TITI-213859 format. One line per field, with one value per residue (C-alpha): x, y, z; residue in one letter. Coordinates in steps of 0.05 Angstrom, whole numbers, plus 5000, padded with zeros to 4 digits. Example, Ala and Ser with C-alpha at 12.3 -4.5 7.8 and 13.67 -1.06 7.14 Angstrom:
// TITI-213859
xx: [5246	5273]
yy: [4910	4979]
zz: [5156	5143]
r: [A	S]
END
This chain:
// TITI-213859
xx: [4763	4830	4872	4940	4924	4904	4968	5010	4969	4982	5056	5058	5027	5066	5131	5116	5127	5101	5067	5014	4983	4994	4950	4899	4889	4891	4835	4793	4797	4785	4723	4698	4724	4682	4730	4789	4767	4778	4851	4909	4932	4999	4989	5062	5054	4983	5004	5051	4995	4948	4991	5019	4947	4929	4991	4968	4899	4929	4974	4911	4857	4856	4852	4784	4787	4848	4826	4753	4769	4821	4772	4718	4767	4786	4714	4700	4762	4748	4687	4732	4751	4680	4678	4609	4580	4573	4647	4664	4642	4681	4745	4732	4726	4792	4828	4808	4824	4894	4907	4887	4931	4993	4980	4993	4964	4896	4835	4761	4777	4823	4772	4719	4763	4783	4711	4689	4744	4734	4660	4670	4720	4671	4614	4651	4678	4611	4576	4625	4617	4542	4543	4586	4542	4517	4590	4625	4669	4719	4725	4744	4799	4831	4904	4908	4983	5043	5113	5174	5221	5277	5294	5249	5203	5141	5091	5021	4961	4893	4822	4766	4703	4662	4683	4733	4738	4804	4849	4920	4970	4921	4935	4894	4897	4894	4888	4906	4884	4953	4957	4887	4870	4937	4918	4976	4978	4999	4990	4966	5017	4964	4906	4839	4829	4768	4783	4789	4857	4906	4981	5015	5091	5110	5178	5188	5213	5253	5199	5143	5094	5044	5099	5137	5073	5054	5123	5138	5069	5015	4994	4947	4876	4886	4835	4849	4807	4817	4798	4774	4827	4860	4916	4935	4991	4940	4954	4929	4879	4872	4944	4971	5046	5097	5115	5178	5167	5222	5218	5256	5244	5170	5153	5154	5083	5041	5084	5076	5001	5009	5044	4988	4937	4970	4973	4901	4868	4920	4927	4990	5052	5126	5139	5209	5211	5275	5281	5331	5362	5426	5447	5426	5394	5344	5311	5255	5210	5261	5229	5160	5191	5226	5163	5128	5184	5181	5105	5102	5150	5132	5162	5234	5256	5325	5350	5404	5445	5478	5524	5549	5598	5608	5534	5511	5458	5472	5509	5494	5438	5374	5365	5433	5418	5353	5385	5437	5381	5346	5323	5254	5223	5166	5145	5094	5135	5115	5162	5153	5202	5237	5235	5311	5307	5244	5272	5338	5306	5252	5307	5350	5291	5268	5338	5340	5277	5220	5162	5141	5068	5083	5116	5076	5105	5088	5129	5141	5176	5168	5132	5097	5059	4986	4941	4886	4922	4921	4995	4999	5056	5078	5126]
yy: [5447	5476	5419	5449	5512	5472	5432	5496	5525	5464	5466	5540	5524	5462	5502	5532	5465	5452	5519	5495	5436	5474	5531	5483	5443	5509	5539	5472	5465	5538	5541	5471	5449	5388	5357	5357	5293	5253	5265	5242	5286	5297	5322	5316	5255	5273	5342	5308	5263	5317	5345	5278	5255	5317	5308	5237	5264	5320	5268	5225	5279	5271	5194	5181	5105	5103	5158	5137	5069	5098	5153	5101	5061	5124	5141	5072	5071	5141	5116	5088	5160	5179	5220	5240	5271	5337	5343	5345	5417	5440	5407	5435	5506	5502	5471	5528	5580	5548	5546	5618	5642	5608	5624	5697	5680	5656	5682	5668	5616	5578	5580	5552	5495	5476	5479	5434	5384	5379	5372	5311	5282	5289	5262	5199	5188	5200	5155	5097	5108	5106	5042	5009	5032	4962	4941	4954	5018	4976	4907	4896	4842	4808	4792	4716	4708	4756	4729	4773	4743	4795	4859	4897	4848	4813	4766	4783	4738	4772	4747	4793	4787	4789	4760	4802	4785	4801	4776	4750	4807	4861	4909	4924	4987	4979	5025	5007	5037	5059	5103	5127	5154	5133	5080	5042	4990	4917	4859	4793	4737	4685	4674	4675	4616	4582	4610	4680	4690	4740	4736	4806	4817	4882	4916	4972	5033	5092	5144	5097	5103	5049	4997	5007	4997	4935	4903	4923	4938	4896	4834	4775	4799	4868	4891	4930	4958	4936	4977	4952	4917	4951	4936	4905	4856	4797	4733	4736	4681	4684	4660	4589	4610	4589	4644	4682	4716	4766	4793	4843	4851	4851	4851	4776	4780	4788	4740	4688	4699	4685	4620	4601	4615	4569	4516	4524	4535	4522	4515	4472	4509	4520	4574	4603	4652	4693	4728	4782	4812	4849	4796	4726	4750	4790	4727	4730	4675	4624	4566	4575	4581	4516	4484	4509	4484	4414	4410	4435	4402	4455	4511	4530	4583	4618	4666	4715	4767	4827	4846	4781	4743	4687	4672	4604	4637	4662	4730	4791	4841	4802	4825	4796	4731	4723	4731	4676	4626	4648	4655	4675	4697	4648	4669	4717	4759	4788	4834	4868	4907	4974	5020	5012	4938	4937	4984	4947	4879	4902	4933	4871	4828	4870	4872	4797	4791	4788	4832	4887	4867	4805	4841	4865	4905	4932	4977	4967	5019	5084	5119	5066	5093	5077	5064	5097	5163	5168	5160	5086	5073	5011	5047]
zz: [4648	4626	4647	4627	4665	4726	4725	4720	4776	4818	4804	4825	4892	4905	4897	4967	5000	5070	5074	5029	5067	5130	5103	5077	5141	5183	5141	5139	5216	5230	5182	5197	5266	5265	5214	5260	5296	5231	5231	5279	5334	5300	5228	5209	5164	5141	5112	5064	5037	5011	4955	4940	4928	4889	4845	4829	4812	4767	4732	4711	4707	4631	4634	4667	4651	4699	4748	4761	4792	4838	4862	4875	4917	4952	4968	4994	5039	5068	5103	5156	5175	5185	5120	5100	5037	5076	5088	5015	5002	5063	5037	4967	4995	5032	4971	4927	4979	4987	4913	4904	4964	4932	4860	4837	4769	4798	4762	4752	4695	4740	4796	4749	4724	4796	4819	4763	4772	4847	4839	4792	4841	4898	4860	4842	4912	4944	4897	4911	4986	4979	4939	4995	5050	5065	5078	5141	5140	5181	5212	5285	5292	5351	5358	5366	5362	5364	5351	5353	5300	5302	5342	5295	5260	5286	5256	5279	5270	5273	5265	5242	5283	5219	5151	5113	5041	5005	4950	4960	4946	4966	5022	5084	5128	5203	5265	5334	5401	5418	5356	5343	5273	5246	5192	5162	5106	5108	5061	5090	5081	5069	5024	5056	5106	5132	5203	5174	5207	5171	5180	5181	5174	5211	5211	5263	5225	5255	5271	5253	5309	5286	5263	5328	5371	5330	5341	5414	5448	5415	5454	5444	5458	5432	5385	5321	5263	5191	5130	5063	5020	4961	4913	4847	4860	4861	4821	4749	4750	4673	4666	4681	4671	4720	4771	4790	4857	4885	4954	4995	5071	5089	5016	5027	5054	4993	4955	5009	5001	4928	4943	4992	4937	4887	4943	4959	4888	4835	4777	4786	4765	4783	4830	4845	4905	4915	4983	4992	5055	5077	5125	5148	5211	5172	5145	5195	5163	5143	5184	5150	5083	5092	5114	5050	5006	5039	5032	4959	4910	4858	4902	4905	4955	4946	5001	4982	5023	4998	5054	5088	5045	5093	5092	5069	5025	4957	4956	4916	4901	4894	4822	4802	4840	4803	4736	4753	4758	4694	4640	4662	4595	4602	4674	4704	4753	4820	4858	4927	4967	4970	4909	4894	4895	4852	4800	4794	4789	4738	4696	4695	4679	4621	4593	4596	4554	4604	4576	4622	4611	4653	4712	4773	4831	4899	4939	5016	5059	5098	5038	5000	4940	4940	4882	4924	4930	5007	5016	5034	5082	5119	5168]
r: [M	D	I	P	A	M	R	A	S	F	S	R	A	A	A	H	G	D	Q	V	P	L	W	F	Y	S	H	L	F	L	T	H	P	E	T	R	D	M	F	P	V	S	M	A	T	Q	R	D	R	L	F	A	A	L	G	E	V	M	A	R	V	D	D	L	E	A	L	V	P	I	L	Q	Q	L	G	R	D	H	R	K	F	G	A	L	A	A	H	Y	P	A	V	G	A	S	L	L	T	T	L	E	H	F	D	D	D	W	D	E	E	L	A	A	S	W	T	E	A	Y	G	L	I	A	E	V	M	I	G	A	A	D	E	A	A	E	Q	P	A	W	W	E	A	E	V	V	A	H	E	R	R	T	L	D	V	A	V	V	H	V	R	P	R	T	P	L	E	Y	L	P	G	Q	A	I	S	L	E	I	D	Q	R	P	R	L	W	R	W	Y	S	P	A	N	A	P	R	P	D	G	V	L	E	L	H	V	K	A	R	D	G	G	P	V	S	S	A	L	V	R	L	T	Q	V	G	D	V	M	R	L	G	P	P	V	G	H	L	G	L	D	T	E	S	D	R	D	L	L	L	V	A	G	G	T	G	L	A	P	L	K	A	V	V	D	Q	V	A	R	H	G	P	P	R	R	V	D	L	F	V	G	A	R	T	E	D	A	F	Y	D	R	A	D	L	R	R	L	E	Q	E	H	P	W	L	T	V	T	P	A	V	S	Q	E	K	G	S	P	S	E	H	G	D	I	G	D	V	V	L	R	H	G	P	W	N	S	R	D	V	Y	I	A	G	N	P	A	M	I	E	D	T	V	T	R	L	I	H	S	G	V	P	M	S	R	I	R	T	E	V	F	G	P	S	R	P	S	P	T	L	D	G	K	V	T	E]
END
């Protein structure tokens, strides 16, 4: 494979913007109409994901150690869409046709490189899917509690009908009957419990069909489907360092799961959890955080607001508030929230002396980057 030539080819095609995924899906659905049922009725969001995923593949295509695990997870996860080995050649043919259409410098050498690259990608994904064949492609789960905490935030408890194993800090995709074939990602706010119940924190986003339905339409007794867990924010079980946890918005969920894991399984350690919001009204989980702080003397919870100076909570950007309580050089650090908050907090902590190797992050928001390349979003 001529990787530099492939990257240049991809850049030339991607420069045509929305025309490229529109061409790809039009070609795929016309030549293989049976694939249409795997996708949502509205393709507006899905179109954006194709080349975002391809861009990540191209960025890592010469680093197989990093790329192969991602492709394996992607292959396992795509079973929930009904993807079969027979679908891969169809997708590959439409991909090459699309790249050729938008690349004036396309030639036989490029075609050969892309054919080889796609063949390897498909082989890894199909192999991982085959190895996971004895596991469910998805888990049905019943809504057992639904509590509207604010105008646009709900805490939803769901119980899978068959056991679903996951690690605290991982994310799980879900699909609801009101929004078929629109899978969205949420991180459980608890470690695995004996009763199997998962606590999900959902914020209704503007233009977010799934999040809005989960907050405003979902009721106790509804059934949803859960995909296999993915993610990398989980607690480092090889370390016994004290923890610094920094959350913004519904980024609280995976960090609350980490607190739950420490409470259930140890080892004993200090945990400082900082929770940032714009105003006091946005602290949707305050009562339960107080409960956790009262039950666990090793846990300190510090809320901070950035836009309400009369608030009883600390005032300022969460990264600034965190530094006021430092230093944190001896801690393992976990941060979850919107991209701007994460970037600011990570930068401040590194400048204060915290090694980047001890900082783990997860983005929550309308366009949440996914380690599995499928455009993970929490809407």
